[in-house]
C-alpha positions in Angstrom: 109.5 127.9 142.6 106.9 126.4 140.4 103.9 124.5 141.6 102.1 122.0 139.5 98.4 121.5 139.4 98.0 117.8 139.5 94.5 116.1 139.4 94.0 113.0 141.5 92.5 110.2 139.4 90.8 107.1 140.9 91.5 103.5 140.0 90.1 102.3 136.7 90.6 100.4 133.5 91.7 101.4 130.0 92.0 99.3 126.8 95.2 99.7 124.8 95.9 98.8 121.2 99.1 97.8 119.4 98.4 98.0 115.7 101.6 96.2 114.5 101.1 93.3 116.8 97.3 93.3 116.2 96.8 93.1 120.0 94.3 94.7 122.4 94.5 94.4 126.1 93.0 95.9 129.3 95.1 97.6 132.0 93.9 97.9 135.6 95.2 101.1 137.0 95.8 102.1 140.6 95.0 105.7 141.7 97.6 108.3 140.5 97.9 112.1 139.9 98.5 113.8 136.6 99.0 117.4 135.5 96.0 119.5 134.5 98.1 121.1 131.8 101.3 120.4 129.9 104.5 121.7 131.5 104.9 125.3 130.4 108.1 127.2 129.3 107.6 129.4 132.4 107.6 126.4 134.8 110.7 125.0 133.1 112.6 128.2 133.1 111.8 128.9 136.8 112.7 125.4 138.0 115.9 125.0 135.9 117.1 128.5 136.8 117.0 130.0 133.3 117.2 133.8 132.9 114.2 133.8 130.6 110.9 134.0 132.4 109.1 131.9 129.8 105.4 131.9 129.1 102.2 129.8 129.4 103.0 128.1 126.1 103.8 124.4 126.5 107.4 123.5 126.7 108.6 121.8 123.4 111.9 120.8 121.9 112.6 118.8 125.0 113.8 115.2 124.5 112.8 112.3 126.6 116.0 112.2 128.6 115.7 115.9 129.4 112.0 115.3 130.4 113.2 112.6 132.8 115.8 115.0 134.3 113.1 117.7 134.6 110.9 115.3 136.6 113.8 114.5 139.0 114.6 118.2 139.4 111.0 119.0 140.2 111.0 116.2 142.8 114.2 117.3 144.5 112.9 120.9 144.5 110.0 119.8 146.7 111.9 117.3 148.8 110.4 114.2 147.1 112.2 111.0 146.3 113.2 111.2 142.6 111.5 108.6 140.4 114.4 107.9 138.1 118.0 106.7 138.5 120.6 107.1 135.8 123.2 104.4 135.7 125.6 103.3 133.0 123.7 105.2 130.4 120.4 103.6 131.3 117.3 105.1 133.1 115.4 103.0 135.6 112.0 103.9 137.2 111.9 103.6 141.0 108.2 102.7 141.1 107.9 103.2 144.8 109.3 106.7 144.7 107.0 109.7 145.6 108.4 112.1 143.1 107.3 113.5 139.8 107.5 111.3 136.7 106.2 110.8 133.2 102.9 109.0 133.0 102.9 105.5 131.6 101.1 105.1 128.3 98.2 103.4 130.0 97.9 106.3 132.5 98.1 108.8 129.8 95.3 107.3 127.7 93.1 106.7 130.8 93.6 110.4 131.8 93.0 111.6 128.2 89.8 109.6 127.7 88.3 110.6 131.1 85.7 107.8 130.8 84.9 108.2 127.1 85.4 105.5 124.5 85.6 107.4 121.1 88.6 109.0 119.4 88.0 112.3 121.2 86.5 113.4 124.6 84.6 116.2 122.9 84.3 118.0 119.5 87.9 118.3 118.4 87.7 122.0 117.5 86.5 122.8 121.0 89.2 120.7 122.9 92.4 120.8 120.8 94.6 122.8 118.4 95.4 121.0 115.2 96.5 121.7 111.6 93.0 123.0 110.9 93.9 126.1 113.0 96.9 126.8 110.7 99.3 127.6 113.6 103.0 128.0 113.4 103.6 127.4 117.1 101.7 125.8 120.0 99.1 128.0 121.8 99.2 128.8 125.4 97.8 126.0 127.6 94.3 125.8 129.0 92.5 127.8 126.3 90.4 124.9 125.0 87.7 123.0 127.0 89.0 120.4 129.5 87.9 116.8 129.7 85.8 115.4 132.5 88.9 115.0 134.7 89.7 118.7 134.4 92.7 118.1 132.0 93.4 120.6 129.2 95.1 119.9 125.9 95.6 116.2 126.1 94.6 116.1 122.4 96.2 118.6 120.1 98.6 121.5 120.8 101.6 119.3 121.7 102.4 115.6 121.9 103.5 114.4 125.4 106.3 112.0 126.3 105.4 108.9 128.2 107.6 106.4 130.1 107.0 103.4 127.8 109.0 102.0 125.0 107.2 102.4 121.6 108.1 99.0 120.0 111.5 97.7 121.1 111.6 94.9 118.5 111.4 97.5 115.7 112.5 100.8 117.2 114.9 99.7 119.9 114.9 102.4 122.7 112.3 104.8 121.1 109.9 106.1 123.7 106.2 106.8 123.3 104.6 110.2 122.9 100.8 110.7 122.8 98.1 113.2 122.0 98.8 114.9 118.7 100.1 118.3 118.0 99.2 121.7 116.5 100.6 120.7 113.1 98.8 117.3 112.8 95.8 116.7 110.6 92.6 116.2 112.7 92.2 112.6 111.6 95.5 111.7 113.4 94.7 113.5 116.7 93.0 110.7 118.6 93.1 109.3 122.1 94.5 106.0 120.7 97.2 107.3 118.4 100.7 106.2 119.2 103.9 107.8 118.1 107.5 107.8 119.4 111.0 109.0 119.0 114.6 108.3 120.2 115.2 109.4 123.8 117.8 111.9 122.7 115.8 113.6 120.0 113.6 116.6 120.4 110.7 117.9 118.3 109.1 121.3 118.0 105.7 119.8 118.8 106.5 117.4 121.7 106.5 118.3 125.4 105.5 116.6 128.6 102.8 116.4 131.3 103.9 115.2 134.7 102.4 112.6 137.0 102.9 111.2 140.5 102.1 107.9 142.1 104.1 105.2 143.9 103.6 101.4 143.6 104.8 98.3 145.3 106.0 96.2 142.4 109.5 97.2 141.4 109.3 95.6 137.9 105.7 96.4 136.8 103.3 99.3 137.4 100.4 101.0 135.7 100.5 98.9 132.5 104.3 98.9 132.2 106.4 95.8 132.8 110.1 95.2 132.5 109.5 91.6 131.7 107.0 92.4 128.9 109.5 95.0 127.5 112.1 92.3 127.4 109.8 89.9 125.5 108.6 92.7 123.1 112.2 93.4 122.2 113.1 89.9 121.1 113.3 89.1 117.3 114.1 85.8 115.7 115.5 85.4 112.2 116.5 88.2 109.9 115.4 91.8 110.5 112.4 92.6 108.4 112.9 95.1 105.5 112.6 98.7 106.6 113.0 98.1 110.3 115.4 100.2 112.4 118.6 98.2 113.2 118.8 97.4 116.9 121.9 98.0 119.0 123.8 94.9 120.3 
């Protein structure tokens, strides 16, 4: 069965930015582990029992819910406590679980930057695949230079799902993906760029990178907070023009 090359990262800080709310804030992170590469089609096929052997290309066309289920399957395969519980159509993160999970947005950006503060951790053409390369599909993982943490392809090639909600006031249950993809213009492939999609939607340039790490607080961890999510989702007055209608 597949094994995952996870790199242990020490505690640190990362500054996040929400352009719509015009807000910047610093997150203190506890130590955690994160994959050196995106999950590949070979790893997915082997774990999920598919007849195809797959390849070293990153897995794409996987929606957020499927990514969550993959993390739980990987955990159970290794006898680890699953990080996620499905109940009444909702997913909850068991923050004290030892199993595989999606990184939080703060963890992802901290891991991507690897101590750098600019838009890229190196010359973009040396570290990531973008529209400049005129590709029709993602390239096999690990062909570009890694960052200082030993992580490949955090910028370019494929976007990667995170745990966090994108902007619940505007986009309801859309989840964040980060990193940029092979079809994106170079100006948009930056460590701070945020995008997102509905949890049941898949995209040909969005995959995942798994993480591990357990924490004591059941309602907040690694930059994520259930209370903050609730506050972010509140809107007063009429829905602004062009906003996605929320479910009630």
